[in-house]
PDB file with SEQRES, HELIX, SHEET and CRYST1 records, atoms N, CA, C and O in Angstrom:
SEQRES   1 A   87  MET CYS PRO THR TYR ASP ALA MET ARG MET ARG HIS TYR          
SEQRES   2 A   87  GLY PRO ARG GLY ARG ILE ASN LEU ILE LEU ASP LEU MET          
SEQRES   3 A   87  GLY GLY SER ASN GLY ALA PRO SER PRO ASP SER MET GLY          
SEQRES   4 A   87  ARG ARG VAL VAL ASP GLY ILE PHE THR CYS LEU HIS CYS          
SEQRES   5 A   87  GLY ALA CYS ASP THR GLN CYS PRO ALA GLY ILE LYS ILE          
SEQRES   6 A   87  SER ASP VAL ILE LEU SER PHE LYS ALA LEU VAL LEU SER          
SEQRES   7 A   87  GLN ARG PHE LYS GLY ARG GLY SER LYS                          
HELIX    1 AA1 PRO A    3  MET A    8  1                                   6    
HELIX    2 AA2 ARG A   11  TYR A   13  5                                   3    
HELIX    3 AA3 PRO A   15  MET A   26  1                                  12    
HELIX    4 AA4 ARG A   40  PHE A   47  1                                   8    
HELIX    5 AA5 ALA A   54  GLN A   58  1                                   5    
HELIX    6 AA6 ILE A   65  ARG A   80  1                                  16    
CRYST1    1.000    1.000    1.000  90.00  90.00  90.00 P 1           1          
ATOM      1  N   MET A   1       0.837  -1.177  -0.017  1.00  0.00           N  
ATOM      2  CA  MET A   1       0.028  -0.003  -0.037  1.00  0.00           C  
ATOM      3  C   MET A   1       0.887   1.231  -0.021  1.00  0.00           C  
ATOM      4  O   MET A   1       1.965   1.272   0.571  1.00  0.00           O  
ATOM      5  N   CYS A   2       0.391   2.193  -0.665  1.00  0.00           N  
ATOM      6  CA  CYS A   2       1.114   3.525  -0.741  1.00  0.00           C  
ATOM      7  C   CYS A   2       1.153   4.218   0.628  1.00  0.00           C  
ATOM      8  O   CYS A   2       0.113   4.456   1.241  1.00  0.00           O  
ATOM      9  N   PRO A   3       2.410   4.548   1.115  1.00  0.00           N  
ATOM     10  CA  PRO A   3       2.540   5.218   2.413  1.00  0.00           C  
ATOM     11  C   PRO A   3       1.702   6.506   2.484  1.00  0.00           C  
ATOM     12  O   PRO A   3       0.974   6.730   3.451  1.00  0.00           O  
ATOM     13  N   THR A   4       1.819   7.348   1.443  1.00  0.00           N  
ATOM     14  CA  THR A   4       1.230   8.645   1.601  1.00  0.00           C  
ATOM     15  C   THR A   4      -0.288   8.581   1.447  1.00  0.00           C  
ATOM     16  O   THR A   4      -0.980   9.453   1.973  1.00  0.00           O  
ATOM     17  N   TYR A   5      -0.874   7.510   0.697  1.00  0.00           N  
ATOM     18  CA  TYR A   5      -2.339   7.273   0.807  1.00  0.00           C  
ATOM     19  C   TYR A   5      -2.647   6.733   2.119  1.00  0.00           C  
ATOM     20  O   TYR A   5      -3.638   7.134   2.729  1.00  0.00           O  
ATOM     21  N   ASP A   6      -1.838   5.820   2.616  1.00  0.00           N  
ATOM     22  CA  ASP A   6      -2.157   5.311   4.004  1.00  0.00           C  
ATOM     23  C   ASP A   6      -2.208   6.450   5.058  1.00  0.00           C  
ATOM     24  O   ASP A   6      -3.062   6.431   5.944  1.00  0.00           O  
ATOM     25  N   ALA A   7      -1.312   7.416   4.958  1.00  0.00           N  
ATOM     26  CA  ALA A   7      -1.350   8.425   5.961  1.00  0.00           C  
ATOM     27  C   ALA A   7      -2.452   9.539   5.697  1.00  0.00           C  
ATOM     28  O   ALA A   7      -3.024  10.120   6.618  1.00  0.00           O  
ATOM     29  N   MET A   8      -2.689   9.777   4.381  1.00  0.00           N  
ATOM     30  CA  MET A   8      -3.734  10.865   4.057  1.00  0.00           C  
ATOM     31  C   MET A   8      -5.079  10.433   3.918  1.00  0.00           C  
ATOM     32  O   MET A   8      -6.008  11.155   4.279  1.00  0.00           O  
ATOM     33  N   ARG A   9      -5.270   9.188   3.369  1.00  0.00           N  
ATOM     34  CA  ARG A   9      -6.654   8.611   3.140  1.00  0.00           C  
ATOM     35  C   ARG A   9      -7.438   9.493   2.216  1.00  0.00           C  
ATOM     36  O   ARG A   9      -8.636   9.671   2.441  1.00  0.00           O  
ATOM     37  N   MET A  10      -6.869  10.039   1.226  1.00  0.00           N  
ATOM     38  CA  MET A  10      -7.451  10.849   0.250  1.00  0.00           C  
ATOM     39  C   MET A  10      -7.176  10.269  -1.146  1.00  0.00           C  
ATOM     40  O   MET A  10      -6.008  10.001  -1.427  1.00  0.00           O  
ATOM     41  N   ARG A  11      -8.105  10.062  -2.005  1.00  0.00           N  
ATOM     42  CA  ARG A  11      -7.913   9.378  -3.258  1.00  0.00           C  
ATOM     43  C   ARG A  11      -6.792   9.944  -4.085  1.00  0.00           C  
ATOM     44  O   ARG A  11      -6.034   9.164  -4.663  1.00  0.00           O  
ATOM     45  N   HIS A  12      -6.634  11.237  -4.183  1.00  0.00           N  
ATOM     46  CA  HIS A  12      -5.553  11.733  -5.005  1.00  0.00           C  
ATOM     47  C   HIS A  12      -4.194  11.537  -4.520  1.00  0.00           C  
ATOM     48  O   HIS A  12      -3.240  11.904  -5.206  1.00  0.00           O  
ATOM     49  N   TYR A  13      -4.030  10.944  -3.304  1.00  0.00           N  
ATOM     50  CA  TYR A  13      -2.672  10.546  -2.776  1.00  0.00           C  
ATOM     51  C   TYR A  13      -2.364   9.052  -3.061  1.00  0.00           C  
ATOM     52  O   TYR A  13      -1.286   8.546  -2.747  1.00  0.00           O  
ATOM     53  N   GLY A  14      -3.322   8.403  -3.644  1.00  0.00           N  
ATOM     54  CA  GLY A  14      -3.115   6.963  -3.968  1.00  0.00           C  
ATOM     55  C   GLY A  14      -2.653   6.741  -5.385  1.00  0.00           C  
ATOM     56  O   GLY A  14      -2.718   7.685  -6.172  1.00  0.00           O  
ATOM     57  N   PRO A  15      -2.191   5.570  -5.775  1.00  0.00           N  
ATOM     58  CA  PRO A  15      -1.658   5.311  -7.036  1.00  0.00           C  
ATOM     59  C   PRO A  15      -2.710   5.571  -8.116  1.00  0.00           C  
ATOM     60  O   PRO A  15      -2.392   6.286  -9.066  1.00  0.00           O  
ATOM     61  N   ARG A  16      -3.906   5.059  -8.047  1.00  0.00           N  
ATOM     62  CA  ARG A  16      -4.925   5.242  -9.022  1.00  0.00           C  
ATOM     63  C   ARG A  16      -5.345   6.656  -9.135  1.00  0.00           C  
ATOM     64  O   ARG A  16      -5.626   7.133 -10.234  1.00  0.00           O  
ATOM     65  N   GLY A  17      -5.400   7.357  -8.025  1.00  0.00           N  
ATOM     66  CA  GLY A  17      -5.776   8.799  -8.052  1.00  0.00           C  
ATOM     67  C   GLY A  17      -4.643   9.598  -8.711  1.00  0.00           C  
ATOM     68  O   GLY A  17      -4.915  10.574  -9.410  1.00  0.00           O  
ATOM     69  N   ARG A  18      -3.477   9.233  -8.518  1.00  0.00           N  
ATOM     70  CA  ARG A  18      -2.440   9.999  -9.129  1.00  0.00           C  
ATOM     71  C   ARG A  18      -2.339   9.718 -10.637  1.00  0.00           C  
ATOM     72  O   ARG A  18      -2.072  10.633 -11.416  1.00  0.00           O  
ATOM     73  N   ILE A  19      -2.543   8.495 -11.040  1.00  0.00           N  
ATOM     74  CA  ILE A  19      -2.474   8.159 -12.479  1.00  0.00           C  
ATOM     75  C   ILE A  19      -3.726   8.955 -13.165  1.00  0.00           C  
ATOM     76  O   ILE A  19      -3.604   9.551 -14.235  1.00  0.00           O  
ATOM     77  N   ASN A  20      -4.898   8.895 -12.449  1.00  0.00           N  
ATOM     78  CA  ASN A  20      -6.016   9.697 -12.983  1.00  0.00           C  
ATOM     79  C   ASN A  20      -5.753  11.128 -13.178  1.00  0.00           C  
ATOM     80  O   ASN A  20      -6.147  11.697 -14.196  1.00  0.00           O  
ATOM     81  N   LEU A  21      -5.075  11.769 -12.209  1.00  0.00           N  
ATOM     82  CA  LEU A  21      -4.721  13.189 -12.264  1.00  0.00           C  
ATOM     83  C   LEU A  21      -3.841  13.408 -13.524  1.00  0.00           C  
ATOM     84  O   LEU A  21      -4.044  14.311 -14.335  1.00  0.00           O  
ATOM     85  N   ILE A  22      -2.913  12.557 -13.605  1.00  0.00           N  
ATOM     86  CA  ILE A  22      -1.903  12.809 -14.763  1.00  0.00           C  
ATOM     87  C   ILE A  22      -2.683  12.566 -16.116  1.00  0.00           C  
ATOM     88  O   ILE A  22      -2.478  13.299 -17.083  1.00  0.00           O  
ATOM     89  N   LEU A  23      -3.548  11.561 -16.158  1.00  0.00           N  
ATOM     90  CA  LEU A  23      -4.331  11.403 -17.405  1.00  0.00           C  
ATOM     91  C   LEU A  23      -5.181  12.586 -17.729  1.00  0.00           C  
ATOM     92  O   LEU A  23      -5.268  13.031 -18.873  1.00  0.00           O  
ATOM     93  N   ASP A  24      -5.811  13.091 -16.689  1.00  0.00           N  
ATOM     94  CA  ASP A  24      -6.638  14.313 -16.900  1.00  0.00           C  
ATOM     95  C   ASP A  24      -5.847  15.555 -17.361  1.00  0.00           C  
ATOM     96  O   ASP A  24      -6.292  16.353 -18.186  1.00  0.00           O  
ATOM     97  N   LEU A  25      -4.640  15.659 -16.767  1.00  0.00           N  
ATOM     98  CA  LEU A  25      -3.783  16.787 -17.146  1.00  0.00           C  
ATOM     99  C   LEU A  25      -3.223  16.715 -18.519  1.00  0.00           C  
ATOM    100  O   LEU A  25      -3.071  17.732 -19.197  1.00  0.00           O  
ATOM    101  N   MET A  26      -2.913  15.523 -18.939  1.00  0.00           N  
ATOM    102  CA  MET A  26      -2.257  15.239 -20.234  1.00  0.00           C  
ATOM    103  C   MET A  26      -3.228  15.085 -21.362  1.00  0.00           C  
ATOM    104  O   MET A  26      -2.844  15.143 -22.531  1.00  0.00           O  
ATOM    105  N   GLY A  27      -4.491  14.887 -21.032  1.00  0.00           N  
ATOM    106  CA  GLY A  27      -5.542  14.646 -22.108  1.00  0.00           C  
ATOM    107  C   GLY A  27      -5.606  15.795 -23.084  1.00  0.00           C  
ATOM    108  O   GLY A  27      -6.038  16.892 -22.729  1.00  0.00           O  
ATOM    109  N   GLY A  28      -5.193  15.563 -24.273  1.00  0.00           N  
ATOM    110  CA  GLY A  28      -5.358  16.504 -25.337  1.00  0.00           C  
ATOM    111  C   GLY A  28      -4.363  17.659 -25.328  1.00  0.00           C  
ATOM    112  O   GLY A  28      -4.478  18.569 -26.149  1.00  0.00           O  
ATOM    113  N   SER A  29      -3.406  17.644 -24.434  1.00  0.00           N  
ATOM    114  CA  SER A  29      -2.409  18.784 -24.333  1.00  0.00           C  
ATOM    115  C   SER A  29      -1.163  18.407 -25.073  1.00  0.00           C  
ATOM    116  O   SER A  29      -0.871  17.225 -25.257  1.00  0.00           O  
ATOM    117  N   ASN A  30      -0.432  19.393 -25.495  1.00  0.00           N  
ATOM    118  CA  ASN A  30       0.857  19.213 -26.193  1.00  0.00           C  
ATOM    119  C   ASN A  30       2.026  19.100 -25.290  1.00  0.00           C  
ATOM    120  O   ASN A  30       3.110  18.688 -25.702  1.00  0.00           O  
ATOM    121  N   GLY A  31       1.807  19.480 -23.996  1.00  0.00           N  
ATOM    122  CA  GLY A  31       2.857  19.347 -22.961  1.00  0.00           C  
ATOM    123  C   GLY A  31       2.211  19.473 -21.619  1.00  0.00           C  
ATOM    124  O   GLY A  31       1.047  19.854 -21.494  1.00  0.00           O  
ATOM    125  N   ALA A  32       2.998  19.143 -20.599  1.00  0.00           N  
ATOM    126  CA  ALA A  32       2.507  19.115 -19.271  1.00  0.00           C  
ATOM    127  C   ALA A  32       2.316  20.592 -18.729  1.00  0.00           C  
ATOM    128  O   ALA A  32       3.122  21.488 -18.981  1.00  0.00           O  
ATOM    129  N   PRO A  33       1.281  20.749 -18.032  1.00  0.00           N  
ATOM    130  CA  PRO A  33       1.121  22.094 -17.410  1.00  0.00           C  
ATOM    131  C   PRO A  33       2.163  22.305 -16.324  1.00  0.00           C  
ATOM    132  O   PRO A  33       2.653  21.328 -15.758  1.00  0.00           O  
ATOM    133  N   SER A  34       2.514  23.531 -16.016  1.00  0.00           N  
ATOM    134  CA  SER A  34       3.448  23.822 -15.030  1.00  0.00           C  
ATOM    135  C   SER A  34       2.696  23.777 -13.664  1.00  0.00           C  
ATOM    136  O   SER A  34       1.472  23.910 -13.648  1.00  0.00           O  
ATOM    137  N   PRO A  35       3.367  23.603 -12.588  1.00  0.00           N  
ATOM    138  CA  PRO A  35       2.838  23.599 -11.285  1.00  0.00           C  
ATOM    139  C   PRO A  35       1.985  24.895 -10.967  1.00  0.00           C  
ATOM    140  O   PRO A  35       1.038  24.884 -10.181  1.00  0.00           O  
ATOM    141  N   ASP A  36       2.387  25.935 -11.610  1.00  0.00           N  
ATOM    142  CA  ASP A  36       1.627  27.213 -11.451  1.00  0.00           C  
ATOM    143  C   ASP A  36       0.253  27.153 -11.936  1.00  0.00           C  
ATOM    144  O   ASP A  36      -0.634  27.798 -11.378  1.00  0.00           O  
ATOM    145  N   SER A  37       0.016  26.344 -13.041  1.00  0.00           N  
ATOM    146  CA  SER A  37      -1.347  26.211 -13.572  1.00  0.00           C  
ATOM    147  C   SER A  37      -2.143  25.158 -12.996  1.00  0.00           C  
ATOM    148  O   SER A  37      -3.334  25.083 -13.300  1.00  0.00           O  
ATOM    149  N   MET A  38      -1.587  24.281 -12.144  1.00  0.00           N  
ATOM    150  CA  MET A  38      -2.281  23.233 -11.500  1.00  0.00           C  
ATOM    151  C   MET A  38      -2.735  23.575 -10.110  1.00  0.00           C  
ATOM    152  O   MET A  38      -2.044  24.290  -9.384  1.00  0.00           O  
ATOM    153  N   GLY A  39      -3.848  23.094  -9.744  1.00  0.00           N  
ATOM    154  CA  GLY A  39      -4.409  23.403  -8.409  1.00  0.00           C  
ATOM    155  C   GLY A  39      -3.486  22.762  -7.286  1.00  0.00           C  
ATOM    156  O   GLY A  39      -2.739  21.833  -7.592  1.00  0.00           O  
ATOM    157  N   ARG A  40      -3.533  23.235  -6.033  1.00  0.00           N  
ATOM    158  CA  ARG A  40      -2.775  22.728  -4.987  1.00  0.00           C  
ATOM    159  C   ARG A  40      -3.087  21.212  -4.729  1.00  0.00           C  
ATOM    160  O   ARG A  40      -2.176  20.461  -4.379  1.00  0.00           O  
ATOM    161  N   ARG A  41      -4.276  20.792  -4.887  1.00  0.00           N  
ATOM    162  CA  ARG A  41      -4.589  19.356  -4.703  1.00  0.00           C  
ATOM    163  C   ARG A  41      -3.919  18.542  -5.715  1.00  0.00           C  
ATOM    164  O   ARG A  41      -3.487  17.441  -5.375  1.00  0.00           O  
ATOM    165  N   VAL A  42      -3.775  18.963  -6.959  1.00  0.00           N  
ATOM    166  CA  VAL A  42      -3.070  18.178  -7.943  1.00  0.00           C  
ATOM    167  C   VAL A  42      -1.615  18.132  -7.700  1.00  0.00           C  
ATOM    168  O   VAL A  42      -1.009  17.070  -7.840  1.00  0.00           O  
ATOM    169  N   VAL A  43      -0.999  19.256  -7.334  1.00  0.00           N  
ATOM    170  CA  VAL A  43       0.421  19.292  -7.135  1.00  0.00           C  
ATOM    171  C   VAL A  43       0.727  18.432  -5.865  1.00  0.00           C  
ATOM    172  O   VAL A  43       1.698  17.676  -5.893  1.00  0.00           O  
ATOM    173  N   ASP A  44      -0.037  18.514  -4.789  1.00  0.00           N  
ATOM    174  CA  ASP A  44       0.255  17.737  -3.652  1.00  0.00           C  
ATOM    175  C   ASP A  44       0.055  16.218  -3.912  1.00  0.00           C  
ATOM    176  O   ASP A  44       0.824  15.372  -3.455  1.00  0.00           O  
ATOM    177  N   GLY A  45      -0.998  15.938  -4.652  1.00  0.00           N  
ATOM    178  CA  GLY A  45      -1.241  14.521  -5.011  1.00  0.00           C  
ATOM    179  C   GLY A  45      -0.061  13.937  -5.751  1.00  0.00           C  
ATOM    180  O   GLY A  45       0.440  12.889  -5.342  1.00  0.00           O  
ATOM    181  N   ILE A  46       0.394  14.536  -6.781  1.00  0.00           N  
ATOM    182  CA  ILE A  46       1.445  13.955  -7.572  1.00  0.00           C  
ATOM    183  C   ILE A  46       2.816  14.150  -6.951  1.00  0.00           C  
ATOM    184  O   ILE A  46       3.591  13.194  -6.917  1.00  0.00           O  
ATOM    185  N   PHE A  47       3.178  15.388  -6.434  1.00  0.00           N  
ATOM    186  CA  PHE A  47       4.489  15.533  -5.965  1.00  0.00           C  
ATOM    187  C   PHE A  47       4.879  15.053  -4.562  1.00  0.00           C  
ATOM    188  O   PHE A  47       5.984  15.264  -4.062  1.00  0.00           O  
ATOM    189  N   THR A  48       3.831  14.360  -3.944  1.00  0.00           N  
ATOM    190  CA  THR A  48       4.131  13.744  -2.687  1.00  0.00           C  
ATOM    191  C   THR A  48       4.459  12.216  -2.772  1.00  0.00           C  
ATOM    192  O   THR A  48       4.660  11.513  -1.781  1.00  0.00           O  
ATOM    193  N   CYS A  49       4.492  11.772  -4.097  1.00  0.00           N  
ATOM    194  CA  CYS A  49       4.867  10.409  -4.251  1.00  0.00           C  
ATOM    195  C   CYS A  49       6.278  10.190  -3.840  1.00  0.00           C  
ATOM    196  O   CYS A  49       7.154  10.983  -4.188  1.00  0.00           O  
ATOM    197  N   LEU A  50       6.535   9.127  -3.102  1.00  0.00           N  
ATOM    198  CA  LEU A  50       7.863   8.907  -2.464  1.00  0.00           C  
ATOM    199  C   LEU A  50       8.685   8.027  -3.368  1.00  0.00           C  
ATOM    200  O   LEU A  50       9.874   7.856  -3.098  1.00  0.00           O  
ATOM    201  N   HIS A  51       8.131   7.448  -4.438  1.00  0.00           N  
ATOM    202  CA  HIS A  51       8.817   6.533  -5.382  1.00  0.00           C  
ATOM    203  C   HIS A  51       9.349   5.358  -4.688  1.00  0.00           C  
ATOM    204  O   HIS A  51      10.419   4.869  -5.054  1.00  0.00           O  
ATOM    205  N   CYS A  52       8.653   4.849  -3.673  1.00  0.00           N  
ATOM    206  CA  CYS A  52       9.033   3.725  -2.976  1.00  0.00           C  
ATOM    207  C   CYS A  52       8.801   2.363  -3.666  1.00  0.00           C  
ATOM    208  O   CYS A  52       9.337   1.310  -3.321  1.00  0.00           O  
ATOM    209  N   GLY A  53       7.977   2.513  -4.632  1.00  0.00           N  
ATOM    210  CA  GLY A  53       7.610   1.258  -5.475  1.00  0.00           C  
ATOM    211  C   GLY A  53       6.554   0.364  -4.914  1.00  0.00           C  
ATOM    212  O   GLY A  53       6.259  -0.682  -5.493  1.00  0.00           O  
ATOM    213  N   ALA A  54       5.951   0.755  -3.761  1.00  0.00           N  
ATOM    214  CA  ALA A  54       4.872  -0.114  -3.142  1.00  0.00           C  
ATOM    215  C   ALA A  54       3.714  -0.343  -4.215  1.00  0.00           C  
ATOM    216  O   ALA A  54       3.175  -1.442  -4.343  1.00  0.00           O  
ATOM    217  N   CYS A  55       3.376   0.760  -4.968  1.00  0.00           N  
ATOM    218  CA  CYS A  55       2.284   0.740  -5.865  1.00  0.00           C  
ATOM    219  C   CYS A  55       2.601  -0.230  -7.008  1.00  0.00           C  
ATOM    220  O   CYS A  55       1.712  -0.920  -7.507  1.00  0.00           O  
ATOM    221  N   ASP A  56       3.813  -0.274  -7.399  1.00  0.00           N  
ATOM    222  CA  ASP A  56       4.273  -1.134  -8.596  1.00  0.00           C  
ATOM    223  C   ASP A  56       4.009  -2.651  -8.217  1.00  0.00           C  
ATOM    224  O   ASP A  56       3.560  -3.422  -9.064  1.00  0.00           O  
ATOM    225  N   THR A  57       4.271  -3.023  -7.042  1.00  0.00           N  
ATOM    226  CA  THR A  57       4.083  -4.461  -6.699  1.00  0.00           C  
ATOM    227  C   THR A  57       2.581  -4.819  -6.530  1.00  0.00           C  
ATOM    228  O   THR A  57       2.193  -5.983  -6.639  1.00  0.00           O  
ATOM    229  N   GLN A  58       1.764  -3.800  -6.264  1.00  0.00           N  
ATOM    230  CA  GLN A  58       0.393  -4.054  -6.136  1.00  0.00           C  
ATOM    231  C   GLN A  58      -0.546  -3.909  -7.398  1.00  0.00           C  
ATOM    232  O   GLN A  58      -1.715  -4.294  -7.362  1.00  0.00           O  
ATOM    233  N   CYS A  59       0.018  -3.339  -8.501  1.00  0.00           N  
ATOM    234  CA  CYS A  59      -0.679  -3.071  -9.703  1.00  0.00           C  
ATOM    235  C   CYS A  59      -1.043  -4.370 -10.420  1.00  0.00           C  
ATOM    236  O   CYS A  59      -0.135  -5.066 -10.876  1.00  0.00           O  
ATOM    237  N   PRO A  60      -2.323  -4.736 -10.546  1.00  0.00           N  
ATOM    238  CA  PRO A  60      -2.605  -5.952 -11.230  1.00  0.00           C  
ATOM    239  C   PRO A  60      -2.290  -5.958 -12.741  1.00  0.00           C  
ATOM    240  O   PRO A  60      -2.165  -7.024 -13.343  1.00  0.00           O  
ATOM    241  N   ALA A  61      -2.164  -4.795 -13.334  1.00  0.00           N  
ATOM    242  CA  ALA A  61      -1.743  -4.795 -14.716  1.00  0.00           C  
ATOM    243  C   ALA A  61      -0.314  -4.724 -14.950  1.00  0.00           C  
ATOM    244  O   ALA A  61       0.111  -4.722 -16.105  1.00  0.00           O  
ATOM    245  N   GLY A  62       0.524  -4.661 -13.872  1.00  0.00           N  
ATOM    246  CA  GLY A  62       1.967  -4.687 -13.984  1.00  0.00           C  
ATOM    247  C   GLY A  62       2.541  -3.312 -14.461  1.00  0.00           C  
ATOM    248  O   GLY A  62       3.663  -3.236 -14.961  1.00  0.00           O  
ATOM    249  N   ILE A  63       1.781  -2.302 -14.299  1.00  0.00           N  
ATOM    250  CA  ILE A  63       2.191  -0.915 -14.600  1.00  0.00           C  
ATOM    251  C   ILE A  63       3.211  -0.480 -13.569  1.00  0.00           C  
ATOM    252  O   ILE A  63       3.033  -0.680 -12.367  1.00  0.00           O  
ATOM    253  N   LYS A  64       4.335   0.147 -14.087  1.00  0.00           N  
ATOM    254  CA  LYS A  64       5.382   0.693 -13.144  1.00  0.00           C  
ATOM    255  C   LYS A  64       4.855   2.070 -12.848  1.00  0.00           C  
ATOM    256  O   LYS A  64       5.301   3.027 -13.481  1.00  0.00           O  
ATOM    257  N   ILE A  65       3.925   2.232 -11.915  1.00  0.00           N  
ATOM    258  CA  ILE A  65       3.245   3.483 -11.554  1.00  0.00           C  
ATOM    259  C   ILE A  65       4.259   4.533 -11.078  1.00  0.00           C  
ATOM    260  O   ILE A  65       4.134   5.706 -11.430  1.00  0.00           O  
ATOM    261  N   SER A  66       5.238   4.140 -10.301  1.00  0.00           N  
ATOM    262  CA  SER A  66       6.223   5.079  -9.784  1.00  0.00           C  
ATOM    263  C   SER A  66       7.050   5.713 -10.972  1.00  0.00           C  
ATOM    264  O   SER A  66       7.438   6.879 -10.908  1.00  0.00           O  
ATOM    265  N   ASP A  67       7.293   4.936 -12.010  1.00  0.00           N  
ATOM    266  CA  ASP A  67       7.994   5.453 -13.166  1.00  0.00           C  
ATOM    267  C   ASP A  67       7.148   6.490 -13.912  1.00  0.00           C  
ATOM    268  O   ASP A  67       7.646   7.522 -14.363  1.00  0.00           O  
ATOM    269  N   VAL A  68       5.891   6.189 -14.023  1.00  0.00           N  
ATOM    270  CA  VAL A  68       4.965   7.038 -14.728  1.00  0.00           C  
ATOM    271  C   VAL A  68       4.938   8.428 -13.953  1.00  0.00           C  
ATOM    272  O   VAL A  68       5.054   9.499 -14.550  1.00  0.00           O  
ATOM    273  N   ILE A  69       4.781   8.329 -12.626  1.00  0.00           N  
ATOM    274  CA  ILE A  69       4.765   9.596 -11.807  1.00  0.00           C  
ATOM    275  C   ILE A  69       6.093  10.406 -11.892  1.00  0.00           C  
ATOM    276  O   ILE A  69       6.086  11.634 -11.978  1.00  0.00           O  
ATOM    277  N   LEU A  70       7.217   9.673 -11.864  1.00  0.00           N  
ATOM    278  CA  LEU A  70       8.484  10.236 -11.968  1.00  0.00           C  
ATOM    279  C   LEU A  70       8.667  11.006 -13.219  1.00  0.00           C  
ATOM    280  O   LEU A  70       9.185  12.123 -13.251  1.00  0.00           O  
ATOM    281  N   SER A  71       8.203  10.338 -14.285  1.00  0.00           N  
ATOM    282  CA  SER A  71       8.322  10.898 -15.711  1.00  0.00           C  
ATOM    283  C   SER A  71       7.475  12.204 -15.765  1.00  0.00           C  
ATOM    284  O   SER A  71       7.919  13.231 -16.278  1.00  0.00           O  
ATOM    285  N   PHE A  72       6.230  12.114 -15.211  1.00  0.00           N  
ATOM    286  CA  PHE A  72       5.375  13.259 -15.261  1.00  0.00           C  
ATOM    287  C   PHE A  72       5.937  14.417 -14.448  1.00  0.00           C  
ATOM    288  O   PHE A  72       5.848  15.574 -14.860  1.00  0.00           O  
ATOM    289  N   LYS A  73       6.502  14.112 -13.323  1.00  0.00           N  
ATOM    290  CA  LYS A  73       7.244  15.177 -12.439  1.00  0.00           C  
ATOM    291  C   LYS A  73       8.297  15.869 -13.301  1.00  0.00           C  
ATOM    292  O   LYS A  73       8.357  17.097 -13.362  1.00  0.00           O  
ATOM    293  N   ALA A  74       9.115  15.074 -13.955  1.00  0.00           N  
ATOM    294  CA  ALA A  74      10.196  15.568 -14.745  1.00  0.00           C  
ATOM    295  C   ALA A  74       9.777  16.483 -15.850  1.00  0.00           C  
ATOM    296  O   ALA A  74      10.390  17.517 -16.116  1.00  0.00           O  
ATOM    297  N   LEU A  75       8.596  16.026 -16.553  1.00  0.00           N  
ATOM    298  CA  LEU A  75       8.009  16.803 -17.554  1.00  0.00           C  
ATOM    299  C   LEU A  75       7.471  18.159 -17.042  1.00  0.00           C  
ATOM    300  O   LEU A  75       7.655  19.205 -17.664  1.00  0.00           O  
ATOM    301  N   VAL A  76       6.820  18.087 -15.912  1.00  0.00           N  
ATOM    302  CA  VAL A  76       6.285  19.410 -15.347  1.00  0.00           C  
ATOM    303  C   VAL A  76       7.346  20.289 -14.952  1.00  0.00           C  
ATOM    304  O   VAL A  76       7.240  21.492 -15.187  1.00  0.00           O  
ATOM    305  N   LEU A  77       8.412  19.798 -14.347  1.00  0.00           N  
ATOM    306  CA  LEU A  77       9.530  20.549 -13.880  1.00  0.00           C  
ATOM    307  C   LEU A  77      10.254  21.183 -15.068  1.00  0.00           C  
ATOM    308  O   LEU A  77      10.640  22.352 -15.030  1.00  0.00           O  
ATOM    309  N   SER A  78      10.424  20.405 -16.093  1.00  0.00           N  
ATOM    310  CA  SER A  78      11.162  20.889 -17.314  1.00  0.00           C  
ATOM    311  C   SER A  78      10.384  22.049 -17.958  1.00  0.00           C  
ATOM    312  O   SER A  78      10.963  22.993 -18.496  1.00  0.00           O  
ATOM    313  N   GLN A  79       9.067  21.938 -17.880  1.00  0.00           N  
ATOM    314  CA  GLN A  79       8.178  23.038 -18.524  1.00  0.00           C  
ATOM    315  C   GLN A  79       8.367  24.262 -17.618  1.00  0.00           C  
ATOM    316  O   GLN A  79       8.431  25.400 -18.084  1.00  0.00           O  
ATOM    317  N   ARG A  80       8.453  23.990 -16.315  1.00  0.00           N  
ATOM    318  CA  ARG A  80       8.429  25.088 -15.285  1.00  0.00           C  
ATOM    319  C   ARG A  80       9.726  25.821 -15.460  1.00  0.00           C  
ATOM    320  O   ARG A  80       9.723  27.051 -15.421  1.00  0.00           O  
ATOM    321  N   PHE A  81      10.856  25.135 -15.654  1.00  0.00           N  
ATOM    322  CA  PHE A  81      12.170  25.841 -15.742  1.00  0.00           C  
ATOM    323  C   PHE A  81      12.736  26.017 -17.161  1.00  0.00           C  
ATOM    324  O   PHE A  81      13.916  26.308 -17.360  1.00  0.00           O  
ATOM    325  N   LYS A  82      11.825  25.824 -18.145  1.00  0.00           N  
ATOM    326  CA  LYS A  82      12.235  26.008 -19.551  1.00  0.00           C  
ATOM    327  C   LYS A  82      12.916  27.378 -19.747  1.00  0.00           C  
ATOM    328  O   LYS A  82      12.366  28.389 -19.309  1.00  0.00           O  
ATOM    329  N   GLY A  83      14.011  27.435 -20.346  1.00  0.00           N  
ATOM    330  CA  GLY A  83      14.694  28.700 -20.658  1.00  0.00           C  
ATOM    331  C   GLY A  83      15.537  29.264 -19.528  1.00  0.00           C  
ATOM    332  O   GLY A  83      16.091  30.358 -19.632  1.00  0.00           O  
ATOM    333  N   ARG A  84      15.626  28.492 -18.434  1.00  0.00           N  
ATOM    334  CA  ARG A  84      16.410  28.985 -17.343  1.00  0.00           C  
ATOM    335  C   ARG A  84      17.800  28.253 -17.260  1.00  0.00           C  
ATOM    336  O   ARG A  84      18.182  27.682 -16.238  1.00  0.00           O  
ATOM    337  N   GLY A  85      18.475  28.316 -18.355  1.00  0.00           N  
ATOM    338  CA  GLY A  85      19.752  27.615 -18.430  1.00  0.00           C  
ATOM    339  C   GLY A  85      20.784  28.261 -17.550  1.00  0.00           C  
ATOM    340  O   GLY A  85      20.678  29.426 -17.166  1.00  0.00           O  
ATOM    341  N   SER A  86      21.811  27.452 -17.234  1.00  0.00           N  
ATOM    342  CA  SER A  86      22.880  28.118 -16.478  1.00  0.00           C  
ATOM    343  C   SER A  86      23.788  29.019 -17.229  1.00  0.00           C  
ATOM    344  O   SER A  86      24.037  28.798 -18.414  1.00  0.00           O  
ATOM    345  N   LYS A  87      24.289  30.018 -16.592  1.00  0.00           N  
ATOM    346  CA  LYS A  87      25.015  31.027 -17.213  1.00  0.00           C  
ATOM    347  C   LYS A  87      26.384  31.047 -16.739  1.00  0.00           C  
ATOM    348  O   LYS A  87      27.177  31.878 -17.181  1.00  0.00           O  
TER     349      LYS A  87                                                      
END                                                                             
């Protein structure tokens, strides 16, 4: 079981809730929205994932949920910091 879901007991902190948030955000868009354009609930739900892998072992479809969440976080952060190269 997901430790953050176990602690918070709110759907958007669980693996299925996080995947649904990502699917909703990515549906029909050309890129991930930045954290500035997402509501606090969405940011908290996705960015509190600990990447412990507990959800991966529980997924009946064999999806590596922690990898999906990690990739989405990287996409969001790259959008957020786009154009801020080192000088």
